[in-house]
C-alpha positions in Angstrom: -0.7 22.2 -4.1 -1.0 20.7 -7.9 2.2 19.5 -7.9 1.7 15.8 -8.5 -0.7 17.3 -11.9 2.8 19.0 -12.8 3.8 15.4 -13.8 1.0 14.9 -16.4 2.1 14.4 -19.5 -0.2 14.2 -23.4 1.9 10.9 -23.8 0.5 9.2 -20.4 -2.8 10.8 -20.1 -4.7 7.9 -21.5 -2.6 5.6 -19.7 -3.9 7.6 -16.3 -7.6 7.8 -16.9 -8.1 4.3 -17.3 -6.2 3.5 -14.6 -7.9 5.6 -12.4 -11.5 4.0 -14.0 -10.3 0.4 -12.9 -8.8 2.1 -9.2 -12.0 3.1 -8.8 -14.1 -0.4 -10.0 -11.4 -2.3 -7.7 -11.3 0.6 -5.0 -15.8 -0.6 -4.5 -15.3 -3.5 -2.6 -12.1 -2.5 -1.3 -13.3 0.5 0.3 -17.3 -1.5 1.4 -14.7 -4.0 3.1 -12.0 -1.4 5.3 -16.0 0.4 6.0 -17.4 -2.5 8.1 -13.8 -4.1 9.9 -14.1 -0.2 11.0 -17.5 -0.8 12.2 -19.1 1.5 9.5 -22.0 0.7 7.0 -20.5 -0.6 4.2 -21.4 2.7 1.5 -19.5 4.9 4.1 -15.8 3.1 2.4 -17.2 4.6 -0.9 -18.2 7.9 1.0 -13.9 7.1 1.7 -12.8 7.4 -2.1 -14.1 10.5 -3.3 -13.6 13.8 -1.5 -10.9 12.5 0.5 -8.5 11.3 -2.7 -9.8 14.9 -4.2 -7.6 16.2 -1.1 -4.5 14.0 -1.8 -4.1 14.5 -5.3 -4.2 18.0 -5.1 -1.9 18.3 -2.1 0.7 15.4 -2.5 4.3 15.9 -4.6 3.8 12.4 -5.4 2.5 12.0 -9.2 1.6 8.2 -8.6 0.6 7.5 -4.7 -2.9 6.6 -4.4 -5.3 7.7 -0.8 -8.3 5.8 0.4 -9.5 3.7 3.1 -7.1 1.1 3.5 -6.6 -1.7 6.4 -4.3 -0.9 9.0 -6.7 2.7 10.4 -9.6 0.3 9.4 -8.4 -2.5 11.7 -7.8 -0.1 15.2 -10.6 1.9 14.6 -12.4 -1.6 14.6 -10.6 -2.9 17.4 -11.4 0.8 19.6 -14.9 0.2 18.9 -14.5 -3.7 19.9 -12.8 -2.6 23.0 -15.8 0.1 23.0 -18.8 -2.7 23.5 -19.8 -0.5 20.0 -22.1 -2.7 17.8 -21.3 -2.5 14.3 -23.1 -0.1 11.9 -24.6 1.2 15.2 -25.5 4.7 15.6 -22.3 5.2 18.1 -19.9 3.7 16.1 -21.2 6.5 13.2 -20.7 9.3 15.7 -17.2 7.8 17.2 -15.5 7.4 14.4 -15.4 10.7 13.0 -14.5 11.8 16.1 -11.6 9.8 16.1 -10.5 10.9 12.7 -10.2 14.1 13.4 -7.8 13.2 16.1 -5.9 11.2 13.7 -5.8 14.4 11.5 -4.5 16.8 14.2 -1.7 14.2 15.3 -0.7 14.0 12.0 -0.6 18.2 11.9 1.6 17.5 14.3 3.8 15.3 13.2 3.4 17.4 10.1 5.0 20.9 12.2 7.4 18.5 14.0 8.9 17.5 10.3 8.5 13.2 11.1 9.2 12.6 7.1 12.8 13.5 8.1 13.1 10.1 9.8 12.7 8.1 6.5 15.9 9.3 5.4 17.5 6.7 7.9 15.6 3.9 6.4 17.4 1.4 4.0 16.0 -0.1 0.5 16.2 -3.3 2.1 13.5 -1.9 5.0 11.4 -0.4 3.0 11.6 -3.9 -0.1 10.8 -5.4 3.0 8.0 -3.6 4.7 5.8 -2.9 1.2 6.3 -6.8 1.0 5.1 -8.0 4.2 2.1 -5.5 3.5 1.3 -6.6 0.4 1.6 -10.4 1.6 -0.1 -9.0 5.2 -3.4 -7.9 2.9 -3.2 -11.0 0.0 -3.7 -13.5 3.5 -6.4 -10.7 4.5 -8.7 -11.2 1.3 -7.5 -14.9 0.0 -10.9 -16.5 1.7 -12.8 -13.9 -0.8 -11.5 -16.3 -3.4 -13.2 -19.4 -2.2 -16.4 -17.5 -1.2 -15.2 -16.9 2.9 -15.0 -13.3 4.6 -11.4 -11.3 4.9 -9.9 -11.2 7.9 -7.6 -8.8 9.8 -4.8 -8.9 12.2 -1.2 -10.4 11.7 -0.2 -13.9 10.3 -0.9 -15.6 13.3 -4.3 -14.5 13.2 -5.1 -14.6 9.0 -3.7 -18.3 9.0 -6.8 -20.0 11.6 -9.0 -17.4 10.0 -8.1 -18.8 6.2 -8.5 -22.3 7.9 -11.5 -21.4 9.6 -13.2 -20.1 6.5 -12.0 -23.1 4.4 -14.2 -25.5 6.4 -16.8 -23.5 6.6 -17.6 -21.8 3.9 -16.0 -23.6 0.7 -17.7 -22.9 -2.9 -15.6 -25.0 -5.7 -17.3 -22.3 -8.0 -15.9 -19.2 -6.3 -12.4 -21.3 -6.3 -12.6 -22.0 -10.0 -13.6 -18.5 -10.9 -11.1 -16.5 -9.7 -8.1 -18.8 -10.3 -9.2 -18.2 -14.4 -9.2 -14.5 -13.2 -5.9 -15.0 -11.7 -4.5 -17.1 -14.6 -6.4 -14.5 -17.4 -5.0 -11.7 -15.6 -0.9 -12.8 -15.3 -1.0 -14.3 -19.2 -1.8 -10.7 -20.2 0.5 -8.6 -17.8 3.4 -11.3 -19.4 2.3 -11.8 -22.7 -0.1 -7.7 -23.8 1.0 -6.1 -20.9 -0.5 -2.6 -22.4 -3.8 -4.5 -23.0 -6.3 -3.4 -18.9 -6.8 -7.4 -18.7 -8.5 -6.3 -15.1 -11.1 -4.1 -16.2 -11.9 -6.5 -19.4 -11.9 -9.1 -16.8 -14.2 -7.2 -14.4 -16.8 -5.4 -17.3 -17.1 -9.1 -18.9 -18.2 -11.1 -15.1 -20.6 -7.6 -14.8 -22.0 -8.1 -18.2 -22.2 -12.4 -17.1 -23.7 -11.3 -14.0 -26.3 -9.2 -15.4 -27.2 -11.3 -18.0 -27.7 -15.2 -16.8 -27.4 -14.8 -12.7 -24.8 -17.5 -12.6 -23.5 -16.2 -9.5 -27.5 -16.4 -7.5 -27.1 -20.0 -9.2 -23.4 -21.1 -8.4 -23.3 -19.6 -4.7 -21.1 -17.3 -5.8 -20.7 -13.8 -3.8 -21.4 -10.6 -4.9 -21.1 -7.0 -3.4 -24.4 -5.6 -1.3 -26.3 -2.9 -2.6 -25.8 0.9 -1.3 -27.7 3.7 -1.2 -27.3 6.0 -4.0 -25.8 9.5 -2.8 -22.7 11.4 -1.8 -23.1 11.4 1.8 -23.4 14.9 3.7 -20.8 16.9 5.3 -21.4 17.5 9.1 -19.2 18.3 11.9 -18.4 15.5 14.4 -19.9 15.0 17.5 -17.6 16.2 20.2 -18.1 15.3 23.5 -15.1 14.4 26.8 -15.4 10.2 26.3 -15.0 10.2 22.9 -12.9 13.2 21.8 -10.0 11.4 25.2 -10.9 7.8 23.2 -10.4 9.8 19.9 -6.9 11.2 21.4 -5.7 7.9 22.2 -6.7 5.7 19.6 -5.6 8.8 16.8 -2.3 8.3 18.0 -1.1 5.4 17.1 -3.9 5.6 13.7 -1.9 8.5 12.7 1.9 7.2 13.7 0.8 4.2 11.7 -0.6 6.6 8.6 2.5 8.0 8.5 5.1 5.6 8.8 3.6 3.6 5.9 2.9 5.6 3.9 5.9 7.7 3.8 7.8 4.6 2.9 5.6 3.0 1.2 5.6 6.9 -1.2 9.6 6.3 -1.3 9.7 3.1 -1.8 7.8 3.9 -4.9 10.0 7.2 -5.8 12.7 5.2 -5.7 11.8 2.6 -7.9 10.1 5.4 -10.8 13.0 7.3 -10.0 11.4 10.5 -8.9 11.3 12.9 -5.5 9.2 13.5 -3.2 8.8 16.2 -0.3 8.3 14.7 2.6 6.7 18.2 3.9 4.2 18.0 1.3 2.8 14.6 2.4 2.5 15.0 5.8 0.4 18.0 5.1 -1.6 15.9 2.5 -2.1 13.3 5.2 -3.4 15.9 7.3 -5.5 17.4 4.5 -7.4 14.2 4.3 -8.2 12.9 7.2 -9.6 16.5 8.3 -11.6 16.0 5.4 -12.5 12.1 6.2 -13.9 13.3 9.6 -16.3 15.8 8.2 -18.0 13.3 6.0 -17.9 10.7 8.8 -15.6 8.2 7.0 -12.9 5.8 9.5 -9.3 7.7 8.6 -7.4 7.1 5.3 -3.8 5.9 4.5 -2.2 5.1 1.3 -2.8 2.4 -0.6 0.0 0.1 -1.7 -3.0 -2.2 -3.4 -4.5 0.7 -5.7 -1.0 2.1 -6.2 0.6 -1.3 -7.4 -2.1 -1.6 -10.2 -1.7 2.4 -10.9 2.2 1.3 -11.3 1.3 -1.6 -13.5 -1.1 0.8 -15.5 1.3 3.2 -16.2 0.0 6.1 -14.1 1.9 8.9 -13.7 0.4 11.8 -12.6 -2.3 12.7 -9.8 -5.0 12.5 -12.6 -5.3 8.8 -11.9 -6.7 10.0 -8.3 -9.0 12.9 -9.8 -10.1 10.1 -12.3 -10.8 7.1 -9.6 -12.8 10.0 -7.2 -14.7 11.8 -10.1 -16.2 7.6 -11.5 -16.7 6.8 -7.9 -18.9 10.2 -7.3 -21.1 9.2 -10.8 -21.2 5.2 -9.7 -22.4 6.6 -6.7 -25.2 9.2 -8.1 -25.9 7.4 -11.2 -24.7 3.0 -10.7 -25.4 2.1 -7.6 -27.5 -0.4 -9.1 -23.8 -1.6 -10.9 -22.2 -2.7 -7.5 -24.4 -5.8 -7.1 -23.9 -7.1 -10.2 -19.9 -7.3 -8.9 -18.8 -10.8 -8.4 -16.2 -11.0 -5.0 -14.1 -13.6 -6.4 -13.6 -11.5 -9.3 -12.8 -8.3 -7.6 -10.3 -10.0 -5.1 -8.5 -11.9 -8.1 -7.8 -8.6 -9.5 -6.3 -7.2 -6.2 -4.1 -10.0 -5.5 -2.7 -9.6 -8.7 -1.7 -6.0 -8.3 -0.5 -6.7 -5.0 1.3 -9.8 -5.9 3.7 -7.4 -9.0 3.9 -4.9 -5.5 6.1 -7.5 -3.5 10.0 -7.2 -3.9 11.2 -10.3 -3.3 13.7 -9.9 -6.6 15.3 -7.6 -4.7 15.3 -10.1 -1.9 17.2 -12.8 -4.2 19.4 -10.2 -5.2 20.4 -9.3 -1.7 21.0 -12.6 -1.1 23.7 -12.5 -3.8 25.3 -9.4 -2.9 25.1 -8.6 1.1 24.0 -11.8 3.3 23.2 -8.5 5.6 21.3 -6.6 4.0 19.2 -9.4 3.0 18.7 -10.5 6.6 17.6 -6.7 7.2 15.0 -7.1 4.1 13.7 -10.9 6.4 13.3 -9.1 9.4 11.5 -6.1 8.1 9.4 -9.0 6.3 9.2 -10.8 8.9 8.0 -8.0 11.0 5.5 -6.9 9.6 4.0 -10.6 8.8 4.4 -11.6 12.9 3.8 -8.4 14.2 2.2 -5.5 12.5 3.2 -2.2 10.5 4.9 -0.3 13.2 6.5 -2.6 14.7 8.1 -4.0 11.2 9.7 -0.6 10.8 10.8 -0.7 14.2 13.0 -4.1 13.8 14.4 -2.6 10.5 15.2 0.6 11.4 16.7 -0.2 14.2 19.0 -3.4 12.2 19.1 -0.6 9.9 21.4 1.5 12.3 22.8 -1.3 13.7 23.8 -2.0 10.0 25.3 1.8 9.6 27.6 1.4 12.8 28.8 -2.1 12.1 30.2 -0.6 8.8 31.5 2.4 10.2 34.0 0.5 12.9 35.0 -1.8 10.2 35.8 -0.1 7.1 36.7 -0.9 4.3 40.5 -1.0 3.3 42.0 -1.6 0.1 45.5 -3.0 -1.5 47.2 0.0 -3.8 50.2 -0.1 -5.9 49.4 -3.0 -7.3 48.7 -1.6 -10.9 51.6 0.5 -10.0 54.0 -2.2 -9.8 52.8 -4.0 -13.2 53.6 -0.4 -14.7 57.1 -0.1 -13.2 57.5 -3.8 -14.2 57.0 -2.6 -18.2 59.5 0.2 -17.6 62.1 -1.7 -16.5 61.8 -5.3 -18.4 65.2 -4.8 -19.0 66.6 -4.0 -15.4 67.6 -6.8 -13.0 64.9 -8.9 -10.7 66.9 -8.0 -7.4 65.8 -4.3 -8.4 62.3 -4.7 -9.7 61.7 -6.5 -5.9 63.3 -3.3 -4.6 61.1 -1.2 -6.1 58.2 -3.5 -5.6 58.4 -3.3 -2.4 58.6 0.4 -2.6 55.2 1.0 -4.3 53.8 -1.4 -1.5 54.8 0.8 1.2 53.9 3.6 -0.5 
């Protein structure tokens, strides 16, 4: 425990606190949206941003990764409920989702015991880069309709593109899009010209204050977040029944596999980027504890968040104090500041998320690979396209298979080098007065050696 807090530095304390506050605010729309995708009332997403985040901060060995309610597990749970014809937000949904989350934790515990984390050692950096870039791009496409007044989408690119087009035709609001473009422009300018200034927090506070004072969102038809009930939720034992247990065991395996693969690969990518080491056993145990905790507060399975971790990296968070700060801020909002939530314009919050996700993409790595190694470039592209087209797991599988094939081809054709050129030059300088024929014979002997 507390491995992620051992990296706490006095000179980075301010960065950790600021980053935690920003992540808490940005987590409000993300968590509420994903909770609805999972078939729960929106405030359940906020509940999942307190206890599971604290547990991850205590058990994780990563100094900067952020945990919480995220896209992939929420979409899988929502698909399970839809297949069972369970209505969103119903009493049946609120009873079934914690059971699924509990068995996700059980499967993750089993993965911990069999040391599932060792598999990440066989995943190359092009696979990790393509995987992360694919996830970031997918979530950007999910969030795009919210920039112009629509609803977020789910699924892969073949579902997301038609959804964006449909929402543009039916829900387009020019004021929402204009507000989003202004926010993105301001954030990107500050990131380039004054990166130490937390422009995202400033944009969010200004927008909320303007809405409070002038109600410009109501006048222009710009969407804001819905009001939520006050309180932290309640801790209760999931309602186990024979049918719900069967559903939880079957669907829980797939969700646990997605959580383990996606989060471990993303964590290792950030670890390589910022030069620190992870303990895979500690990470798997942290995933287990977080999801068991989530089950007892009635929320959907929780996962590592690439978007919030990218934001943490952007603002210089370097210890799990960031997660503890984010959890404390979310708890304070749920207890005392739920009225503040309804003043937050959705396009502004979505702009912040999109900017953070874009900074997390690794297209620069793809450009480097294109110049240095075409094989690894195509591995990157395959992992990226696999996530976009087929989803998280299939993208990882495609990338890993290509990595193994690349290793096999490299070992079957070991690199060869021509030795002795420098030595020949030395002999030439030492025997400059000898006859050309003797130099030629000495050069031949050197090459054969």
